[in-house]
N, C-alpha and C positions, 0 to 999 in steps of 0.2 A: 491419414492423420500423421502429423509430424511428432517425432519423439522428443520428449523433454531433454533427455541426456544429449542428444546430438545437436541441440540448439544452444548448449552452454557456451558462454564466452570463456576465453582463457583465464579471465579474471573472476570467474564464478566463485561466489562465497555462499556456503550453505547457510540457511536460515530457516525461519518458520515456513512451513509448507502448507499450501492451501490447494485443495482439489478444485481446479478451474473448469471452465465450460467444456473442455474436451475429455474430462474424466481422469486426467493425470494430476498428480501432486506436483506443483511448481514451487520452487524455493524463492522466497523474497529475501533480500539481504537483511542482515540484522542492523537495527539502529545503534548508535553509539551515544554516549553522554557528551553533550555540547553545552558549555556554559558561556555566558556573555553578560555584559553590564546592562542593567535596566534602571531607569530613573523612576523613583517612587513619587507619590503625590507630594511628598515633602521636599522634593528636589534632590534628594540624596541618591547616590548610586548604590545599587544592591546587585546581588548575583541572581541572574535569571537563567532560564534554559531548561534542559531536560533531555530526554531521549530524542535523537534527531537523525536525519539523513543528510544534513548539510544546509547551508544558507539558502541556496536556490530552492531547495525543497521546502524550507520553512516559509518562503514566500508563497508557495502553493497552499500551504496550511492556512496562512493568513487569508488568502483569497477564499478558501473554503469557509472559514469562520465568518467572513464578511458577507457571504451569500445570505440573503433573506430566507426565512423559513418557507416562504411560498415559491422561491426560485428553484424548483426541483431540477429543471433542465440545466441551470447554471451550476448547481451543486454537482450534478452528475457529470457534467463536462469536466469540472475540476477533479473529481474523483477518478475519472477515466485517465486524465493526464497524470495524476499522481501514481496510479497503478501501473500505467505504461512506463513511466519513468523508472520505477523500482524494478519492474521485470526486465526492462532494457539494460539495467546494470548487470544482470546475470545472464541474459539470453540475447541471441540474434533473432529478433522478431520483426516481421513485416506487418503491414496493416491487416492483412487477412488473418494472421496469427492472433493479433490483438482482438479482432472481431470475434473469433471463435472462443478465445479464452475469457474475455471480460464482458461479454454480452449480458445485458439485463433482460431476461426472458420471463415474462409474466406467466407463461404456460409451463415453466419448469419449477416444480415445488422445491427443488434443492437450491434454486437461485438465491432466495432470500438468505438462507443460512450461509451460502458461499460469500455473499456480499457482506454479511456481518463479520466474517473472518477477515475478508479483504480490508474492510474499514478499520478493524483493530490494527492490522499491520500498517495501514496508511498513517495512522496516528501514533505510531511508535509503541504500540501495546500489543505485540504479537500474541496470538492465541497460544495457550500452553498445551504441550503435547499430552494426550490422554494416555492411559495405561497401555493401549494397543499401539501407541506410537503416532497416531494421527492427531492432527491439530483440530480440536473442536472447542467452541466457545464455552 
């Protein structure tokens, strides 16, 4: 098993931690406030935006939102891409690492809770640390 600390990039930034498929707590970067103009129905420009990981990442969020409710494999593919992108900002990971960390395993009872936390991070709403320091929804 590869150690989370040894895979950190020089640009590593601490953020919300989620215990992933290998049983270690991995840090996702923190989102930042990003504002931009949006045109309202009346044609006027207003302020839009919110917590973000950047423009390219927002394109992935748009793709996720555009997935139909019955397109589970499409949604999961985008979620995998989003999670891999964020983890890749903090860690040097190969495909094998991503497979171990992000697998959706229906035989693992902790998998659903893990992905609830991952999805909070993906949408810029990191889980809050609990009193014991772990991030739980």
